[in-house]
N, C-alpha and C positions, 0 to 999 in steps of 0.2 A: 378402665383401661382403653388408652385410647389409639382405636382404630385409625385416625388420620396417620399419624405416625407407622402404623404399621402397611396401610399404602404406601408412604414413602419406601419403607425397608422393600416391598415388594416390587415395584417398579425399579429400585435400585437395580437389586439380586438378576432381576428380565437384563437390564441394561449393561451391567457388567460381567454378563456371559454371554448377550451376546456382541462384547468389546474382549470378550479370552482375557479377563484379567484372571489371571492367578491367586490371587488373593484380594480381600477387601473388606471394609468395615463397614461398621453401621451400629449407631446407640443403643448403649448396655439399658435394657430394662430387664421386668422380669417373664412379659409375656415374650421379649423378642428371644433370652437365655432358651425358654423353652420350647419356643417354636425353632430355633436353628437345632437345638438338640433333637425338636423329630425329625427336622430335614435329616440330618446326619444318619438317626437311626436307618432312615426308609433308605440309604445312599446319596442324597442329592447333592452332599457337601460333602467336602473330605475330614476338614478341621475347623473346630470351634474353640478359640481361646479369646481368656478376655487379658487385655492390654491397655495402653496408652496412646497417644495421636502418633506414635513412629511402632511401623509395624514388629513384631516379635519376631526374633532372628530364630533360626533352627541352634541346639543347644550345642553342637560343635563350633558353631559361627560366633557365641555370643563375646569369649574372649579368647583374643588373640594370644596363643599358648607358643612357647616356642616346639619343635620337632620333638624332643623326646617325653613332655606331657601328654602330646597327640598320641604316641606310642603308649606310654602308661594307660589312655582313657581308652584305646583302643583293647588294650588288655583285658581292662575291667568289663570292658562292653561284652568282650568274648566267656569271659566268665559269667557275667551278670549282664541278658543282655536287658534283662526288666529296668536298669537302672537309667535307661536312654528314657523310660516316660515316666509323668510326675507321677510322683506319689499324693494320692487326696492328702490334701492339708499343708503340702508343700509349695503352696502360692506365698510369696511377698519373704517366704524365709531366703538365707544368704545360699548361694551354692557350697558344695563341699559338704552345708552340715550330715549328719546323721538322723533318718526319721523311720522310724518303724524299722528300724535294723538297717536299714538301705544309704547310701548317702546318694545326695543331691548333685546331679552333675549340671543342671540349668537352673537358671533363675530368668523368674519371669517378672520385670517390673511393671508392677500395677500402681496408677496417681493415687497419692491419698484422697484428691477430691475426684468426686463423683463426674463432673461435667466433663471431665479428660478421659476421660474410663472411656473406649472402643471396644467391640465385639470382633473379632478379627475372624474372616471366614474365608478356607480351602475350599476355592469353584473346582470342580472337578469336569472331566471332557473324554469325551470316546468315540475314537474313528475321528478325530477334527469336528466334533458335533458338541454343544456343551451339555452337559445329562440333564442340568434344569433351563429350560429351554421357556417358560410360563410360568408365571406365576399371579396370581390375579387374587382379588378381595372378594368373598362371597357375600358377608356382610358387608353393608356402607354405613359411615357414620349415619346417615339420616334412615337407614331403614335394615336394622338389626334382625338377622333370622334366624331364629329358633326350630329345631328339628329333635324329632323322637327319635330312638331306637326303630322303629320300624320304617319311620321314613329314610331313614339311613343304611338300611337296608336293603330297601327298593332301590336308594342311588348307588350302593353298591353292586348292584344289580344292572348297572348300567338303563337303569328307569330312569323317567323325573319324575321329583315326588317335594312338594311346596315349593314349587315355583322355582326349584333347583335343577339343574339337568344334571343327568348320572352319570359317573364315572368312564368315560367311554374309549379315552386313549390308554395305548400301554402305559402301565409304570404310572398311571393317573393316582395321587392323593389327594386327599380334604382332612384339613384342620380343623380340629373342634375344640372349643374349652369348653370344659364340664367341669363338674364339681370335685373332678378325681386329678385335675392339672388336664395340661395342653395335649389331646390325642392325635391317632388318625383315625379314620372313619371305621374302615373296617376293626381295629381295638373296640370301637364305641358300642360295633355290632355283637361283636363276643362278650364283652362285659355288660350290654343292655342298657347302655348310658344314652342319655340326650345329652344335646348341648348347643350355643351358638357357633354356627358355622364363622374360618374367620377366610380362610382360605385355600384354593387349590392348585397342586401344583404338577406339573408334566415335564 
């Protein structure tokens, strides 16, 4: 696990939200995917999409079709609105194929070469302010900080523990890597798990 790459991702997301970008991309790794899905779960980012070097287009804009085909697609979506969302296992399959009784109306092109894959993130804004304002590493590459569930209980109650300041900002989250995957600090307290502190976001 490279904390240097995670430091680059933290500063990139912070700068992208300050620059008011709607969509940005980061390199793909297991840790990045799990952390971004955690950020999406907590409401900091709107979407996480695996793609190539070019940004993925919305499914309606992927192919320029004639107006009759647009009307057919609109009728299909009126009858089956769930067809607008990807089916698990539908990545890499051509549009129009059937999977689990549902027709895939979109096609996300993922490169075969892993070095050319990117994770595309949709950033969120509220009242002309970015939702993700600050994202900083807690553990450094030269100093990794391990926290127990008791330490995390103090930190989530705004107190300091193990040289880590408490979560005092509204909506602030801290993510840790545990033996159950990357979890938020409050989930770790509920499950009585400890782990290595990765980053804090607010």
